[in-house]
N, C-alpha and C positions, 0 to 999 in steps of 0.2 A: 776766555777762562771758563773752566768748568763752574757752572753756578753753585752746585752742590759743595764743592770744595771751597769756593769763595765764600759763600754762607757761614759754613763752619769757621773758617779762618777768621772772618769779620767778627763772629760772635766770640771766639776766644781773645781776639785782640781788645774787644770792647771790654770784656770781664777784666783783662789785665790793666787796661787803662783806668778803669774804675778803682782798682786797688792802688793805683800811683798817684791819683788825683790828690792835690792838698785840700785841707779844709777850706772851704769858701769857693771852690773851684766853681765856674759858671757853665751854662750850656755853651757859651761863646767860646771857652776853653776847649771843650769837647768838639765843637765845630771845627776849631783851628787845627786841632790834631788830626780829625777825620780828612780835612783837605789836605793836610801834608802827607798822610798815609797814601791817599788817592794819588797825589803827584808823584810820590816814590814808586808806586805800583804801574803808574803809567810810564815812568822813565824806565823801569825794568823791562816792561813789555816792549818798549821801542828798542831797547838793546838787543833783546832777544830776536826781533824782527830785522835788525841790522840798520835800524834808523838812527844812526849816530853821525856825529860830524867829527872830522878830523881836527886835530889841534890846529893846523893852519886855518881851517874855516871857521873855527871859534875865535882866534885871534883876528881874522878879517872882520867879522861881524862886530866885535867889541871895538875895533879901531875906527869902524865907520861911526861909532857913537862917541869917539874920543876917550876911550878906555884903554889904557896900556896895560896889557896882561903878559 
C-alpha cells in the first residue's frame, strides 16, 4: 500500500470513528475497531493478490473441525 494514501485514509477513518463513539467509550473499544479494520484491509489485499480459497476448500477445512457449513 502507498504509505501516504494509507496515512491519510487512517486519519479520516479515525476522525469518523471519534464522531461515532458512544459516551463512555474506552481505548479498548478503539483498539477493537482498529484491529477489525486491519483485518478487513488484510482480507481485501489478499483478495486482490488472488489469495482466496474456493468454497470446497473452506468446507473441507471447516469439516476437519466438525463444523458443517
